[in-house]
Structure formats: structure tokens, C-alpha cells
C-alpha positions in Angstrom: 98.5 7.4 -60.3 94.6 7.3 -59.7 93.1 3.8 -59.9 89.9 3.3 -61.8 87.6 0.3 -61.3 84.2 -0.8 -62.7 81.1 -0.4 -60.5 82.4 2.2 -58.3 80.0 4.8 -57.2 81.1 8.5 -57.3 79.4 9.2 -54.2 80.7 6.1 -52.4 77.4 4.8 -51.4 76.2 1.3 -52.5 72.9 -0.5 -52.3 72.9 -4.0 -51.2 70.5 -6.5 -52.5 69.6 -9.2 -50.0 67.6 -12.2 -50.9 64.7 -12.9 -48.4 64.6 -16.5 -46.8 60.9 -16.0 -46.4 58.9 -17.5 -49.3 56.3 -15.4 -51.0 52.7 -16.0 -49.7 51.0 -18.9 -51.6 47.3 -18.7 -52.5 44.5 -16.4 -53.4 44.3 -13.0 -51.6 41.3 -13.3 -49.0 40.1 -10.1 -50.3 39.0 -11.8 -53.5 35.1 -11.8 -53.4 34.4 -14.8 -55.7 36.4 -18.0 -55.8 35.8 -21.2 -57.9 36.6 -24.5 -56.5 36.7 -27.7 -58.4 37.4 -30.9 -56.7 37.8 -34.6 -57.7 36.7 -37.7 -55.7 35.5 -36.9 -52.3 36.5 -33.2 -52.7 34.2 -33.0 -55.7 31.2 -32.5 -53.4 32.8 -29.1 -52.5 33.0 -27.8 -56.2 31.1 -24.7 -56.8 31.4 -20.9 -57.0 31.8 -19.3 -53.5 31.0 -15.7 -53.0 31.8 -13.4 -50.1 28.3 -12.3 -48.9 29.3 -9.2 -46.7 32.7 -8.0 -47.8 35.1 -8.0 -46.2 34.2 -11.2 -44.2 36.1 -14.3 -43.3 33.8 -16.6 -45.2 32.5 -17.4 -48.6 29.4 -19.5 -49.6 27.8 -21.2 -52.6 24.4 -19.7 -53.9 22.3 -22.4 -52.2 24.3 -21.6 -48.8 25.0 -25.3 -48.2 28.9 -25.0 -48.8 31.0 -22.7 -46.8 34.6 -21.6 -47.0 35.9 -19.8 -44.0 39.0 -18.9 -42.0 38.6 -19.9 -38.3 41.3 -17.4 -37.1 43.7 -20.5 -36.8 43.1 -22.5 -40.0 40.9 -22.8 -43.3 38.0 -25.1 -43.8 35.3 -26.0 -46.2 31.9 -27.3 -44.6 29.0 -28.8 -46.2 26.1 -27.9 -44.0 23.8 -30.4 -45.2 26.1 -33.4 -44.3 28.5 -31.9 -41.8 31.5 -33.1 -43.8 34.4 -30.9 -44.3 37.9 -30.3 -45.7 40.6 -28.5 -43.8 44.0 -26.7 -44.4 46.4 -25.9 -41.6 47.5 -22.5 -43.0 47.3 -19.8 -40.4 47.7 -17.1 -42.9 44.2 -15.5 -43.0 45.3 -13.1 -45.9 45.5 -15.9 -48.4 43.1 -18.6 -49.3 45.5 -21.7 -49.7 45.3 -23.5 -52.9 47.2 -26.7 -51.8 47.5 -28.8 -48.7 43.8 -29.5 -48.2 42.7 -32.9 -46.4 39.4 -34.5 -45.6 37.9 -35.4 -42.2 40.5 -38.2 -41.9 43.4 -36.0 -42.9 43.9 -37.7 -46.2 45.0 -35.3 -48.9 42.3 -34.2 -51.5 42.6 -32.7 -54.9 41.1 -29.2 -55.3 41.7 -26.5 -57.8 40.8 -23.1 -56.4 41.0 -20.0 -58.6 39.8 -16.4 -58.3 36.9 -15.5 -60.4 
């Protein structure tokens, strides 16, 4: 007598579903040409609309060109060219602008909201 079971394949082939242990990338794709930054406290000085002047490039700047967001090849940073102050993020993923984990020059966490325009 033949046995029948649920979920059996006629061809005998089965597809396995495997969960990845690698988390999905976090952040805004670096191909985004305009990002809006809103900060509070010290980070508020980096608030503004940043645009990529020569797509594709590894940096964005505000209209007055004083504030710059760029990927150094090893990490991300904001620079205020008028004061020399900055914010940094240790993310080494140049494909995504990180939206969390930013710190000031003294490595104190700062609050930023970064969104794609």
C-alpha cells in the first residue's frame, strides 16, 4: 500500500529556506543625491540640506559649501569648514550613509536625523 504525505514533491526536489545571520544594511543608499540632516544640541550646527555636487561622488555639501558629509574610504564624517569641527561615524560601509551611531569630536554620542530628500 502506497503512503501519502503532505508537503511531498512529485519531482522529489525541495527548496530550502535559510535565514541569513548577516543583518540588512542600515542607512540611506549612498547613491541618494540629496539628504536632509536635523540635529539637536551640538549636532544642530550640522543641520541642513546636503546635495551631491558631482554624482556619483563620495561627498555631499550644503548650498553655502561650509558643511560637508563625506566617506573617507574607512568611515563617515561631517565637517564644518568654517570652524573645523566635525562628527564621525565608524561605519566602513561606503554604500550606505549611516543614520545612527554618530559622535562628536570627543566621541560623545550626538542626536541626528538623516533622511533622503
